[in-house]
ZAFILUM-494778 format. One line per field, with one value per residue (C-alpha): x, y, z; residue in one letter; chain. Coordinates in pm, 1 decimal, always signed. Layout:
N
c1 <- (X_...) $
c2 <- (Y_...) $
c3 <- (Z_...) $
vexti <- (A_...) $
mardren <- (A_...) $
//
This chain:
356
c1 <- (+5.4_+296.2_+487.8_+127.3_+109.6_+444.8_+413.0_+77.7_+241.8_+521.7_+314.3_+105.3_+426.9_+555.6_+222.1_+239.3_+585.9_+516.0_+215.7_+402.6_+698.7_+408.2_+234.3_+572.2_+652.2_+319.7_+391.3_+742.4_+639.6_+559.9_+947.1_+1092.7_+1234.6_+1334.0_+1528.2_+1676.5_+1784.3_+1923.2_+2145.2_+2262.5_+2342.7_+2504.7_+2722.0_+2825.1_+2895.7_+3103.0_+3421.1_+3360.7_+3229.2_+3506.8_+3768.1_+3546.1_+3535.7_+3913.5_+3952.0_+3713.3_+3883.1_+3689.7_+3326.4_+3105.2_+2767.1_+2899.8_+3042.3_+2703.7_+2494.9_+2742.6_+2717.1_+2342.3_+2325.3_+2538.3_+2350.4_+2003.1_+2136.8_+2278.6_+1944.0_+1765.4_+2001.8_+2029.1_+1625.3_+1604.0_+1849.6_+1621.5_+1307.3_+1454.0_+1562.1_+1211.7_+1028.8_+1255.8_+1147.0_+787.1_+797.4_+984.4_+703.5_+413.7_+622.6_+601.9_+230.8_+138.3_+341.4_+83.9_-53.1_+174.6_+289.2_+515.6_+753.7_+765.6_+981.3_+1354.6_+1457.1_+1694.5_+1452.9_+1317.4_+1657.6_+1717.8_+1691.9_+1370.9_+1203.4_+1251.9_+938.7_+730.4_+867.2_+813.0_+482.3_+379.4_+579.0_+349.5_+32.4_+98.3_+220.7_-118.0_-367.7_-239.9_-581.5_-654.2_-326.1_-394.5_-697.6_-600.1_-324.0_-538.9_-540.9_-180.7_-103.1_-327.4_-177.3_+185.9_+37.9_-69.6_+261.5_+462.1_+207.9_+268.4_+620.8_+623.9_+444.3_+656.7_+988.1_+824.6_+770.9_+1104.6_+1282.7_+1087.6_+1209.9_+1538.7_+1547.2_+1422.0_+1663.6_+1965.7_+1820.7_+1798.6_+2169.4_+2314.9_+2185.4_+2302.7_+2674.2_+2655.6_+2606.4_+2743.5_+2974.9_+2681.3_+2443.4_+2715.5_+2770.4_+2423.7_+2363.1_+2688.9_+2561.3_+2235.5_+2418.5_+2657.7_+2321.0_+2267.2_+2631.3_+2862.6_+3182.3_+3149.7_+2983.6_+3251.4_+3313.5_+2942.2_+2951.2_+3243.0_+3103.3_+2793.5_+2923.1_+3167.2_+2920.6_+2684.9_+3008.9_+3121.2_+2753.4_+2738.7_+3069.7_+2954.3_+2575.1_+2532.1_+2867.6_+2865.6_+2532.4_+2648.9_+2960.9_+2777.5_+2490.4_+2715.7_+2904.2_+2569.0_+2407.1_+2719.4_+2702.7_+2315.8_+2357.6_+2626.1_+2462.7_+2116.7_+1920.1_+1542.8_+1420.4_+1772.3_+1657.7_+1415.9_+1657.6_+1915.4_+1643.2_+1550.5_+1899.7_+2009.6_+1675.0_+1789.4_+2135.2_+2025.7_+1767.3_+2046.1_+1907.6_+2171.5_+2148.4_+2060.8_+1718.9_+1851.3_+2204.7_+2061.5_+1776.8_+2005.5_+2270.1_+2005.2_+1891.9_+2235.3_+2280.3_+1958.9_+2036.4_+2407.1_+2698.8_+2869.9_+3182.3_+2978.2_+2771.6_+3062.2_+3219.5_+2863.4_+2831.5_+3193.5_+3125.1_+2812.9_+2908.8_+3202.3_+2945.4_+2728.5_+2978.1_+3218.4_+3021.7_+3158.3_+3498.9_+3395.2_+3152.7_+3370.1_+3644.2_+3428.5_+3178.1_+3430.6_+3693.6_+3795.5_+3490.6_+3551.6_+3247.7_+3257.6_+3133.8_+2889.0_+2692.1_+2695.6_+2575.9_+2293.4_+2194.8_+2178.9_+1965.1_+1752.9_+1674.6_+1598.0_+1319.7_+1203.0_+1207.9_+1301.2_+1578.8_+1608.5_+1666.4_+1941.9_+2144.9_+1969.4_+1980.2_+2369.0_+2401.2_+2173.6_+2311.1_+2671.2_+2556.8_+2411.4_+2705.8_+2937.4_+2728.7_+2712.8_+3085.8_+3118.5_+2887.4_+3034.1_+3403.9_+3357.0_+3316.7_+3147.7_+3364.5_+3282.7_+3401.5_+3760.0_+3811.8_+4091.9_+3947.0_+4111.6_+4251.2_+4180.3) $
c2 <- (+17.4_+238.7_+170.7_+232.3_+568.8_+662.9_+591.9_+807.1_+1090.7_+1055.9_+1066.9_+1376.7_+1554.6_+1495.5_+1603.0_+1917.3_+1998.9_+1935.9_+2149.9_+2418.2_+2401.5_+2405.9_+2711.5_+2889.9_+2827.0_+2973.4_+3278.6_+3345.9_+3223.8_+3587.7_+3673.9_+3381.9_+3530.0_+3849.4_+3645.8_+3426.6_+3724.6_+3910.4_+3601.0_+3538.0_+3922.2_+3929.0_+3616.2_+3792.8_+4158.7_+4013.9_+4018.8_+4407.2_+4488.0_+4336.2_+4562.0_+4898.7_+4824.9_+4830.4_+5125.7_+5299.6_+5243.4_+4961.3_+5129.0_+4849.2_+5037.0_+5279.9_+5022.7_+4828.8_+5137.3_+5267.9_+4884.4_+4899.8_+5212.2_+5120.8_+4803.2_+5008.0_+5249.9_+4971.4_+4804.9_+5153.8_+5312.2_+5098.0_+5077.6_+5469.7_+5484.9_+5210.4_+5396.2_+5749.1_+5533.8_+5407.5_+5736.0_+5898.2_+5599.3_+5657.4_+6022.8_+5976.0_+5743.1_+6022.6_+6254.5_+6053.0_+5944.1_+6297.7_+6453.8_+6309.8_+5951.5_+5679.0_+5488.5_+5164.8_+5166.4_+4843.8_+4571.1_+4633.8_+4414.9_+4174.5_+4065.1_+3769.9_+3636.9_+3558.3_+3206.4_+3013.2_+3352.6_+3589.9_+3532.8_+3525.6_+3832.7_+4004.4_+3886.0_+4025.8_+4361.8_+4397.3_+4313.5_+4587.3_+4827.3_+4792.7_+4737.6_+4752.2_+4727.1_+4406.6_+4245.2_+4364.2_+4189.8_+3879.4_+3864.4_+3987.1_+3649.3_+3643.3_+3995.2_+3959.0_+3659.6_+3825.7_+4148.5_+3905.7_+3755.7_+4119.9_+4220.5_+3926.3_+3964.8_+4315.4_+4303.6_+3988.8_+4203.0_+4469.1_+4235.9_+4095.5_+4458.6_+4570.2_+4239.1_+4320.6_+4682.9_+4520.7_+4246.6_+4497.7_+4673.6_+4335.0_+4220.4_+4516.9_+4385.9_+4022.8_+4170.6_+4353.4_+4043.6_+3786.0_+3639.6_+3564.1_+3439.8_+3234.2_+3063.7_+2973.8_+2841.2_+2625.3_+2487.3_+2383.3_+2202.1_+2024.6_+1860.5_+1745.5_+1638.0_+1659.4_+1563.7_+1776.7_+2090.1_+2361.6_+2185.8_+2220.3_+2588.0_+2657.5_+2502.9_+2669.2_+3030.2_+2978.6_+2841.3_+3151.5_+3368.6_+3184.9_+3214.1_+3575.7_+3611.0_+3380.2_+3438.3_+3834.9_+3937.4_+3780.9_+3914.1_+4266.6_+4260.9_+4071.5_+4303.0_+4619.0_+4501.3_+4437.4_+4757.1_+4962.2_+4789.2_+4856.1_+5228.5_+5308.7_+5134.5_+5351.9_+5020.6_+5119.1_+5039.3_+4970.1_+5027.8_+4763.0_+4541.5_+4619.5_+4526.1_+4209.3_+4120.2_+4124.6_+3910.5_+3643.4_+3629.1_+3611.9_+3310.2_+3120.1_+3170.3_+3386.5_+3689.7_+3534.0_+3665.6_+4026.6_+3961.1_+3796.8_+4029.5_+4306.0_+4193.8_+4125.3_+4485.8_+4619.8_+4423.8_+4582.3_+4943.9_+4976.6_+4987.8_+4675.2_+4770.9_+4922.9_+4608.9_+4361.6_+4550.5_+4565.1_+4162.1_+4128.3_+4323.6_+4167.5_+3814.5_+3861.4_+4024.5_+3746.5_+3469.2_+3609.0_+3425.2_+3108.2_+3233.4_+3425.2_+3187.4_+2828.8_+3093.5_+3283.3_+3013.9_+2716.3_+2888.8_+2710.3_+2491.4_+2137.6_+2021.1_+1984.9_+2275.4_+2095.9_+2052.4_+2407.4_+2492.0_+2214.9_+2366.0_+2702.9_+2610.2_+2340.3_+2602.4_+2904.9_+2673.3_+2575.6_+2859.5_+3171.1_+3405.9_+3340.2_+2950.7_+3083.3_+3094.1_+2830.2_+2581.0_+2522.4_+2532.3_+2252.6_+2049.1_+2140.9_+2010.1_+1710.3_+1637.0_+1673.1_+1431.4_+1175.8_+1205.4_+1171.7_+900.1_+694.5_+739.6_+672.8_+254.6_+92.1_+16.7_-353.9_-326.5_-169.2_-357.4_-621.5_-974.3_-1174.4_-1503.5_-1728.0) $
c3 <- (+8.1_+75.8_-246.7_-429.6_-227.9_-321.6_-688.2_-680.4_-523.3_-775.2_-1042.5_-905.9_-863.6_-1234.1_-1373.3_-1163.5_-1264.3_-1623.0_-1608.9_-1437.4_-1701.2_-1958.7_-1819.4_-1785.6_-2153.1_-2269.7_-2068.1_-2218.1_-2551.9_-2668.2_-2551.5_-2698.6_-3022.0_-2867.5_-2630.3_-2868.0_-3096.9_-2781.4_-2698.0_-3075.7_-3101.8_-2729.9_-2861.8_-3158.6_-3026.4_-2719.7_-2877.4_-2997.2_-2647.1_-2456.0_-2710.0_-2657.2_-2286.5_-2260.2_-2499.8_-2281.6_-1964.4_-1837.3_-1853.5_-1912.7_-1945.5_-2151.0_-2411.8_-2419.5_-2480.2_-2778.7_-2922.0_-2899.2_-3062.1_-3322.3_-3419.5_-3413.8_-3634.4_-3874.6_-3888.5_-3915.2_-4141.4_-4445.2_-4441.5_-4439.3_-4729.1_-4924.6_-4820.3_-4978.8_-5269.6_-5312.0_-5253.3_-5554.8_-5761.5_-5676.0_-5739.9_-6076.5_-6196.7_-6065.2_-6264.5_-6591.9_-6557.9_-6454.4_-6785.0_-7024.6_-7134.3_-7024.1_-7307.3_-7308.1_-7582.3_-7824.5_-7688.6_-7808.6_-8132.3_-7936.8_-7659.3_-7849.7_-7902.2_-7527.2_-7478.8_-7295.5_-7190.7_-7457.5_-7696.1_-7358.4_-7222.0_-7573.4_-7635.2_-7280.7_-7373.5_-7672.3_-7503.4_-7265.6_-7510.7_-7708.3_-7436.4_-7101.5_-6922.2_-7100.1_-6996.7_-6627.7_-6632.0_-6790.7_-6492.6_-6248.3_-6013.9_-6049.6_-5956.2_-5655.2_-5513.7_-5576.8_-5402.5_-5090.3_-5077.0_-5092.1_-4800.2_-4598.4_-4657.7_-4556.6_-4238.7_-4137.3_-4197.6_-4012.8_-3726.5_-3725.5_-3741.3_-3437.7_-3279.1_-3358.9_-3234.3_-2923.9_-2905.0_-2940.7_-2601.5_-2430.3_-2569.1_-2412.1_-2087.5_-2147.4_-2255.8_-1913.4_-1743.2_-1926.8_-1656.3_-1432.5_-1724.1_-1855.0_-1515.3_-1483.2_-1827.0_-1750.5_-1452.6_-1647.3_-1911.7_-1656.3_-1527.0_-1895.2_-1992.8_-1664.7_-1877.1_-2206.1_-2059.2_-2137.3_-2473.2_-2584.6_-2439.4_-2647.6_-2987.4_-2940.5_-2889.5_-3164.2_-3382.9_-3366.0_-3411.1_-3722.2_-3857.6_-3787.6_-4014.7_-4258.8_-4321.0_-4198.4_-4276.9_-4650.6_-4697.1_-4645.8_-4842.7_-5127.9_-5136.6_-5096.5_-5407.5_-5615.0_-5510.6_-5637.5_-5999.9_-5991.9_-5870.9_-6107.4_-6404.8_-6318.6_-6304.1_-6267.4_-5902.2_-5783.3_-5399.4_-5397.9_-5606.8_-5328.7_-5068.7_-5246.6_-5290.8_-4922.8_-4829.6_-5109.9_-4981.9_-4616.4_-4682.8_-4875.6_-5233.8_-5350.2_-5567.1_-5910.4_-5942.7_-5920.4_-6116.1_-6402.6_-6493.2_-6446.2_-6679.3_-6965.9_-6902.7_-6926.4_-7238.5_-7403.4_-7304.8_-7277.0_-7508.1_-7545.5_-7350.2_-7059.0_-7074.3_-7065.2_-6776.5_-6586.9_-6644.5_-6522.9_-6182.8_-6099.9_-6197.9_-5966.9_-5680.2_-5731.9_-5668.2_-5420.1_-5152.4_-5292.8_-5149.4_-4853.4_-4675.5_-4607.6_-4489.1_-4250.2_-4163.0_-4094.1_-3931.6_-3610.3_-3556.7_-3487.9_-3697.5_-4075.5_-4267.5_-4443.0_-4114.4_-4060.9_-4404.7_-4365.8_-4033.4_-4194.9_-4495.6_-4270.0_-4002.2_-4245.5_-4379.2_-4076.5_-3833.2_-4095.4_-4029.2_-3660.9_-3764.8_-3986.8_-3642.0_-3410.0_-3696.9_-3742.1_-3344.5_-3319.5_-3583.4_-3446.0_-3088.7_-3225.4_-3424.3_-3136.7_-2925.3_-3178.6_-3238.7_-2861.0_-2812.9_-3072.1_-3005.1_-2608.4_-2554.5_-2280.7_-1991.2_-2035.6_-2374.3_-2305.6_-1954.4_-2013.5_-2022.3_-1705.9_-1758.5_-1448.2) $
vexti <- (M_N_K_T_Q_R_S_I_D_L_A_I_R_L_V_A_I_A_G_L_A_T_W_C_F_V_V_V_R_P_F_L_S_I_V_L_W_A_T_I_L_A_I_G_L_Y_P_P_F_L_W_L_K_R_V_L_G_Q_R_A_T_L_S_A_V_L_L_A_L_L_G_I_S_I_I_V_G_P_L_A_F_L_G_I_V_V_F_G_D_I_Q_N_L_Y_A_T_V_A_A_G_P_F_M_I_P_E_P_P_P_G_L_E_S_I_P_I_I_G_T_T_I_A_D_L_W_R_S_A_A_T_D_L_G_S_L_L_A_R_L_K_P_Q_L_E_A_L_A_K_I_L_L_D_L_S_A_N_T_G_I_T_I_F_Q_L_L_L_S_M_I_V_A_A_G_F_M_L_N_A_A_A_L_R_L_R_I_A_K_V_V_R_K_L_A_P_V_Q_A_E_D_L_L_K_L_S_T_S_T_I_Q_N_V_I_R_G_V_I_G_V_A_V_V_Q_T_A_L_V_S_V_G_L_L_L_A_N_I_P_G_A_G_L_L_V_L_L_C_F_V_L_I_L_V_Q_L_G_P_T_L_V_V_V_P_S_I_I_Y_A_W_M_T_M_G_T_L_W_A_L_I_F_T_I_W_M_V_A_A_G_T_V_D_N_I_L_K_P_I_W_M_G_K_G_L_P_V_P_I_L_I_V_F_L_G_V_I_G_G_T_L_T_N_G_V_L_G_L_F_V_G_P_V_V_L_A_L_G_Y_D_L_L_R_I_W_V_Q_I_E_P_V_E_A_I_A_P_S_S_T_T) $
mardren <- (A_A_A_A_A_A_A_A_A_A_A_A_A_A_A_A_A_A_A_A_A_A_A_A_A_A_A_A_A_A_A_A_A_A_A_A_A_A_A_A_A_A_A_A_A_A_A_A_A_A_A_A_A_A_A_A_A_A_A_A_A_A_A_A_A_A_A_A_A_A_A_A_A_A_A_A_A_A_A_A_A_A_A_A_A_A_A_A_A_A_A_A_A_A_A_A_A_A_A_A_A_A_A_A_A_A_A_A_A_A_A_A_A_A_A_A_A_A_A_A_A_A_A_A_A_A_A_A_A_A_A_A_A_A_A_A_A_A_A_A_A_A_A_A_A_A_A_A_A_A_A_A_A_A_A_A_A_A_A_A_A_A_A_A_A_A_A_A_A_A_A_A_A_A_A_A_A_A_A_A_A_A_A_A_A_A_A_A_A_A_A_A_A_A_A_A_A_A_A_A_A_A_A_A_A_A_A_A_A_A_A_A_A_A_A_A_A_A_A_A_A_A_A_A_A_A_A_A_A_A_A_A_A_A_A_A_A_A_A_A_A_A_A_A_A_A_A_A_A_A_A_A_A_A_A_A_A_A_A_A_A_A_A_A_A_A_A_A_A_A_A_A_A_A_A_A_A_A_A_A_A_A_A_A_A_A_A_A_A_A_A_A_A_A_A_A_A_A_A_A_A_A_A_A_A_A_A_A_A_A_A_A_A_A_A_A_A_A_A_A_A_A_A_A_A_A_A_A_A_A_A_A_A_A_A_A_A_A_A_A_A_A_A_A_A_A_A_A_A_A_A_A_A_A_A_A) $
//
């Protein structure tokens, strides 16, 4: 009877603990993405924080505030620039329409010679030039679907930017209390893996820092190179194309959807020499990630670079931009634990056999 009573008491305790844990998760769930973003940003910015702290005479609070303000300006600054460029494009379009009847010119002669898509684009262009209203009516379902996708993308992007701004503030607090937070996290990890706790913590930290360099760093560099080509060549809608290029690179799709149409437009509107120079520049800018990413992302990691790439792509497909950083950490930890489990043999298997 006592054994049955103890079993019932244990079951009640487990149910109560599980219920409390679930309730806590439901309460903190709205803030979970902000906390994860803040953790990622704090880990990525911690080396610059230590350097700035030394430069400013060990003023930790001032260093954290300056880094937070710098991060916020990096987020808001490009958006403000893109907004100005897009506003200028809209103004130019409005001025063109207000100047008189809006006429679409006939397609250029060489458009149909483009392989695969040239004839289709030329037919659509002629339809727009002769009867734009009928073409828009025919494409209404596709345009409505595209508008819905763009609206959802804009809403999600706005939410992500707001979360990032809040996360920068939280990350500053994390950096100020990094030592205490690391000690508490280490205690939790030791409960799960007493022997490998320090190695797993170092692996998680280095993976996040390498992914930040290999993904964010490459995205910034590659987008900057592509934007230079677009702006110098006066490609229409350059602001929107730069934003699209950054998003495509960030989600690991690459800038091909921006680079290839821009090159086609250049060969249709520029002279041969300038179009060739533009093509060389854009091809180099579009492929520079193949050189930078393996160097920046795999440097110093004890796991294969393929594991990190799979984590980046799979995490992005599963959890969006946040999964871009969480995915490689999870796969790296899983790979390291699997490696430890495979290499460590049971005590019975390695014990010397007794000959008696």
